[in-house]
C-alpha positions in Angstrom: 89.9 107.7 104.4 87.6 106.8 101.6 84.8 109.1 100.4 81.3 108.3 101.9 79.0 106.3 99.6 76.3 108.3 97.8 72.7 107.8 98.9 70.7 106.0 96.3 67.1 106.7 95.3 64.3 104.3 96.1 64.2 103.1 92.5 67.9 102.5 92.4 67.6 100.3 95.5 64.8 98.5 93.9 66.7 97.9 90.6 69.8 96.6 92.4 67.7 94.0 94.2 65.4 92.8 91.4 67.7 89.8 90.9 66.9 88.6 94.4 63.4 88.0 93.1 64.4 85.3 90.7 66.8 83.7 93.2 63.9 83.5 95.8 61.4 82.1 93.3 63.8 79.2 93.0 64.0 78.9 96.8 60.2 79.1 96.9 59.9 76.0 94.7 62.4 74.2 96.9 60.3 75.0 100.0 56.9 73.9 98.5 57.5 71.7 95.5 60.6 69.6 96.0 59.3 67.6 99.0 56.0 66.8 97.2 58.1 65.6 94.2 60.0 63.3 96.6 56.6 62.1 97.8 55.4 61.5 94.2 58.6 59.5 93.6 58.0 57.3 96.6 60.1 58.7 99.4 59.3 57.6 102.9 58.6 60.4 105.5 61.7 59.8 107.5 63.8 59.9 104.3 62.7 63.5 103.5 65.1 65.3 105.9 68.2 63.6 104.4 67.0 64.2 100.9 67.1 67.9 101.7 70.7 67.8 102.7 71.7 69.5 99.4 70.6 73.0 100.5 72.5 73.4 103.7 75.6 71.5 102.5 76.0 73.6 99.3 75.4 76.7 101.4 78.1 75.7 103.8 80.6 74.9 101.1 79.7 77.5 98.4 78.8 80.7 100.1 81.9 81.4 102.2 84.1 80.5 99.3 82.1 82.8 96.9 82.3 85.5 99.6 86.1 85.3 99.7 86.4 85.2 95.9 84.0 88.1 95.3 85.9 90.2 98.0 89.1 89.6 96.0 87.5 90.1 92.5 87.6 93.3 90.5 87.2 93.6 86.7 86.8 97.0 85.1 83.9 95.8 82.9 82.3 93.0 84.9 82.8 94.3 88.5 83.1 92.5 91.8 79.9 90.8 92.7 78.0 90.7 89.3 80.0 87.9 87.7 78.8 85.6 90.5 75.2 86.8 90.2 75.2 85.9 86.5 77.0 82.5 86.7 74.7 81.3 89.5 71.5 82.5 87.8 72.5 80.8 84.6 73.0 77.4 86.1 69.9 77.9 88.3 67.8 78.4 85.2 69.1 75.3 83.6 68.5 73.2 86.7 64.9 74.5 87.2 64.1 73.6 83.6 65.4 70.0 84.0 64.2 69.3 87.5 60.6 68.2 86.8 61.9 65.6 84.4 63.3 63.7 87.4 62.2 60.1 87.0 63.9 58.7 90.2 64.7 59.9 93.7 68.4 59.9 93.1 68.0 62.0 90.0 65.8 64.6 91.8 68.2 64.6 94.8 71.3 65.0 92.5 69.7 67.9 90.5 68.8 69.6 93.8 72.5 69.6 94.7 73.4 71.5 91.5 70.4 73.8 91.8 71.3 74.7 95.4 75.0 75.3 94.5 73.9 77.7 91.7 71.4 79.5 94.0 74.1 80.0 96.6 76.6 81.3 94.1 74.1 83.9 93.0 72.7 84.8 96.4 75.9 85.1 98.6 77.3 88.3 96.9 73.9 90.0 97.1 74.2 90.6 100.9 77.7 92.0 100.4 76.4 94.1 97.4 74.1 96.0 99.8 77.0 96.8 102.2 79.2 97.7 99.1 76.7 100.2 97.6 74.8 101.8 100.4 75.7 104.1 103.2 74.9 102.9 106.8 71.8 105.1 106.9 70.3 103.1 104.0 71.3 99.6 105.1 67.8 98.9 106.5 66.2 99.9 103.2 68.6 97.7 101.3 68.3 94.6 103.3 64.6 94.8 103.7 64.1 95.5 100.0 65.7 92.0 99.7 63.0 90.8 102.1 60.4 92.4 99.9 61.7 90.5 96.8 62.1 87.3 98.9 58.3 87.5 99.6 57.4 88.4 96.0 59.5 85.6 94.5 58.4 82.9 96.9 54.8 84.2 96.5 54.8 83.8 92.8 56.4 80.3 93.1 53.7 79.1 95.6 50.7 80.7 93.8 51.9 79.2 90.5 51.8 75.8 92.1 48.2 76.4 93.3 47.0 77.9 90.0 48.7 75.4 87.7 47.4 72.5 89.8 43.9 73.7 89.1 44.3 74.2 85.4 47.0 71.9 84.0 45.9 68.2 84.0 47.9 65.1 83.3 51.4 64.0 84.3 54.8 62.9 82.9 55.8 59.7 84.7 55.2 60.3 88.4 55.3 64.1 88.1 52.1 66.1 87.3 52.3 68.6 84.5 51.4 71.5 86.8 54.8 71.0 88.5 56.5 71.5 85.1 54.7 74.8 84.6 56.0 76.2 87.9 59.6 75.2 87.3 59.6 76.5 83.7 58.4 79.9 84.9 61.1 79.9 87.6 63.7 79.2 84.9 62.7 82.3 83.1 62.4 84.5 86.2 65.8 83.4 87.5 68.0 84.6 84.6 65.9 87.5 83.5 65.7 89.2 86.9 69.4 88.9 87.6 70.2 90.3 84.1 68.0 93.3 85.0 69.9 94.1 88.1 73.3 93.6 86.4 72.3 96.0 83.6 70.8 98.7 85.9 73.4 98.8 88.7 77.0 99.9 88.4 79.4 98.7 91.1 81.6 101.2 93.0 85.2 100.7 91.8 87.9 100.2 94.4 90.2 103.1 95.2 93.8 102.8 94.0 94.8 101.7 97.5 92.1 99.1 97.6 93.0 97.8 94.1 96.6 97.5 95.1 95.6 95.5 98.2 93.5 93.2 96.0 96.4 92.6 93.7 98.8 92.0 96.5 96.5 89.3 98.0 98.1 85.8 97.9 96.5 83.5 95.3 96.2 79.8 95.6 93.7 77.0 96.1 93.9 77.0 99.9 93.8 80.8 100.3 90.0 81.1 100.5 89.9 78.5 103.2 92.7 80.2 105.2 90.8 83.5 104.9 87.5 81.9 106.1 89.3 80.3 109.1 91.0 83.6 110.0 87.6 85.5 109.7 85.9 83.0 112.0 88.8 83.2 114.5 88.4 87.0 114.7 84.6 87.1 114.3 82.8 89.9 116.2 81.0 88.8 119.4 77.6 89.9 118.0 78.0 87.3 115.3 78.5 84.5 117.8 75.3 85.7 119.5 73.4 85.6 116.2 74.7 82.1 115.6 72.7 80.9 118.7 69.5 82.5 117.4 70.1 81.0 113.9 70.6 77.5 115.5 67.0 77.4 116.7 65.5 79.6 113.9 66.6 77.7 110.9 66.2 74.2 112.3 62.6 75.2 113.0 62.0 76.6 109.5 63.2 73.3 107.9 60.7 71.4 110.1 57.9 73.6 108.7 58.9 73.5 105.0 59.3 69.7 105.0 56.0 69.0 106.7 53.6 71.8 105.7 51.9 69.9 102.8 51.6 66.7 104.9 50.3 68.6 107.9 47.6 70.3 105.9 46.7 67.0 104.2 46.3 65.4 107.7 44.4 68.2 109.5 42.2 69.4 106.7 41.8 66.6 104.1 42.3 63.7 106.6 44.8 62.0 104.2 48.5 61.4 103.7 50.9 60.9 100.7 50.2 57.2 100.9 46.4 57.7 101.1 44.0 59.3 98.5 46.3 60.7 95.8 43.8 63.3 94.5 43.1 64.7 98.0 46.9 64.8 98.7 47.5 66.8 95.5 44.8 69.2 96.6 46.6 69.6 99.9 49.9 70.3 98.1 48.2 72.9 96.0 46.6 74.5 99.1 50.0 74.4 100.9 51.3 76.4 97.9 48.6 79.0 98.4 49.2 79.2 102.2 52.9 79.6 101.7 52.1 82.1 98.9 50.0 84.1 101.4 52.7 84.3 104.1 55.1 85.6 101.4 52.5 88.2 100.3 52.5 89.4 103.9 56.3 89.3 103.7 56.6 91.7 100.8 53.7 93.9 102.1 55.4 94.3 105.5 59.0 94.5 104.5 59.1 98.3 104.1 57.1 98.7 107.3 59.8 96.9 109.1 62.3 99.5 107.8 60.4 102.1 109.8 60.0 99.8 112.8 63.7 98.9 112.9 64.7 102.6 112.7 62.2 103.6 115.5 62.6 100.7 117.9 65.9 99.0 116.9 66.4 95.8 114.9 66.7 93.6 118.1 63.2 94.5 119.5 61.7 94.0 116.0 63.2 90.6 115.6 62.1 89.4 119.1 58.5 90.4 118.3 58.6 88.7 114.9 60.0 85.4 116.2 57.4 85.4 118.9 54.7 85.7 116.2 56.3 82.9 114.2 56.6 80.5 117.1 52.9 81.0 118.1 51.9 80.5 114.4 53.6 77.1 114.1 52.2 75.9 117.4 48.7 76.8 116.2 49.0 75.6 112.5 48.7 71.8 112.9 45.4 72.0 114.9 43.5 74.0 112.3 40.9 71.9 110.4 39.4 74.7 108.3 41.6 75.3 105.3 40.7 79.1 105.2 41.7 79.5 108.9 45.3 78.5 108.1 45.9 81.9 106.6 45.4 83.7 110.0 48.5 82.4 111.9 50.6 82.5 108.7 50.1 86.2 108.5 52.3 86.6 111.6 54.7 84.0 110.2 55.0 86.2 107.0 55.9 89.3 109.0 58.5 87.2 110.8 59.9 85.8 107.5 60.4 89.4 106.3 62.4 90.1 109.5 64.4 86.9 109.2 65.6 87.8 105.7 66.7 91.3 106.6 66.8 92.4 110.3 69.6 90.1 111.5 72.0 91.6 109.0 71.3 95.0 110.5 72.3 93.7 113.9 75.8 92.7 112.7 76.7 94.8 109.6 78.2 97.7 111.7 80.7 95.3 113.3 82.0 93.9 110.0 85.1 95.5 108.3 84.1 96.8 104.9 86.9 95.0 103.0 85.5 91.7 104.3 81.8 92.1 103.7 81.8 89.1 101.3 83.5 86.6 103.6 81.5 87.6 106.7 78.2 87.4 104.8 79.3 83.9 103.7 80.0 83.1 107.4 76.5 84.3 108.4 75.2 81.9 105.8 77.2 79.1 107.5 75.3 80.0 110.6 72.1 79.3 108.6 73.1 76.1 106.9 74.8 74.4 109.9 71.4 74.2 111.7 69.9 73.0 108.5 72.5 70.2 108.2 71.8 69.3 111.8 68.1 69.2 111.0 68.5 67.0 107.9 70.8 64.6 109.6 69.0 64.3 113.0 65.3 65.1 112.5 64.5 61.9 110.6 65.4 60.1 113.8 63.5 62.5 116.0 60.4 62.3 113.8 60.5 58.5 113.6 61.3 57.7 117.3 59.7 60.6 119.2 57.1 62.2 117.0 55.6 59.1 115.4 56.2 60.4 111.9 53.4 62.9 112.6 53.8 66.1 110.4 51.7 68.1 112.8 53.9 67.3 115.7 57.0 68.1 113.6 55.6 71.6 113.0 54.8 72.1 116.6 58.3 71.1 117.5 59.5 73.9 115.1 57.2 76.4 117.0 58.9 75.6 120.3 62.3 76.1 118.7 61.3 79.6 117.3 60.3 80.6 120.8 63.8 79.6 122.0 65.2 81.7 119.1 63.2 84.6 120.4 64.8 84.3 123.8 68.3 84.0 122.3 67.7 87.2 120.4 67.4 89.1 123.7 71.1 88.3 124.4 72.3 90.1 121.3 74.1 93.5 121.8 74.3 95.2 118.4 76.6 98.2 117.7 75.2 101.5 116.6 75.9 102.5 113.0 78.8 105.0 112.5 77.8 108.4 111.3 78.5 109.1 107.7 81.2 111.7 107.5 80.1 113.0 104.1 76.6 112.6 102.9 76.2 112.7 99.1 72.8 112.9 97.6 71.8 110.5 94.8 73.9 111.0 91.7 77.0 109.5 90.2 79.8 107.7 92.0 
């Protein structure tokens, strides 16, 4: 029986998750800036979902494989998860620097594939890192600290779009210079934040028995895929229940992210990407501010959700949060005052904090510790498969049933979030096991 993990201080938990900030800044730009860039480059509305296929496909392909590889990795100097943090962040920084130089749709779409692959390489081990380092009693603090940095990173990305749009004039080809500013800042944040976490957080070395098991593992090109298949075959029931929630939840979120700018342009500025370009750019900047606001709420509420999850249980918290998010998206397209948009998105921001942390609390106690990496990768498969369904089917739905109307697209997402709320009620999470030995903060 292995020794219980030491409790970490609040600052140690913060330091180990700082790298999540840079990763999420990049995802923030993907949510708020990539689709407007596609618009600037002449994409049609029903082409946007397919142009977003990179995110879910790279998540589906990269994260489970990185999870298996990081489970089977150990280096006395570089550790288990940290090599993947660094490699992913390095390529992410390079892609963020190059992205606004995209001169054609195919170039922007191609760079997005590389950027998403890098983001997924850096992000996947971060979930397992929490389970590696923290005792069960601190899992809520660990996962919801990641929610805090998710909100902070995406907030900075969105607010940078709003501020730079106001103060940086001109453009390079079809892309305004203010877009360049946001992506350059993201390039710096990505690598610097990950380097901070790597330098401040030692990994727990495997026991001699665990190290022997790692070395005894079969190698080979097909082995990661065999392990992923085996893990899915023996997946705990609670993960199948979570998969249904994620089917509705993540399909809905993509509907919002792809259409937020256009919905605001339509309801507030009474224009569209093919209409008044100056007004549409204002709408894009305001969408950045609205998205920044809900992410401010995310990082302000993340630590409050730690208390709520411990008091009421993660399931009840997630049900309440999804209900708020669903009502927010149903309201959003009908608001004509740009300042009133912030009201429903406050509830959406609390829900976003829950989405980025609470579901992991509902399943982590059912996952064997030696397979944290692969199962966190499989959870990500549950996220990206609905996204793939959305990118490959929603263009048809939008064109044939929703009249290419961005407001109707967001309302459709609201209905799906309410279905996710109902599906969460079916989940039966396990209780965390008691720590046999509690060690106060200190060495390993």
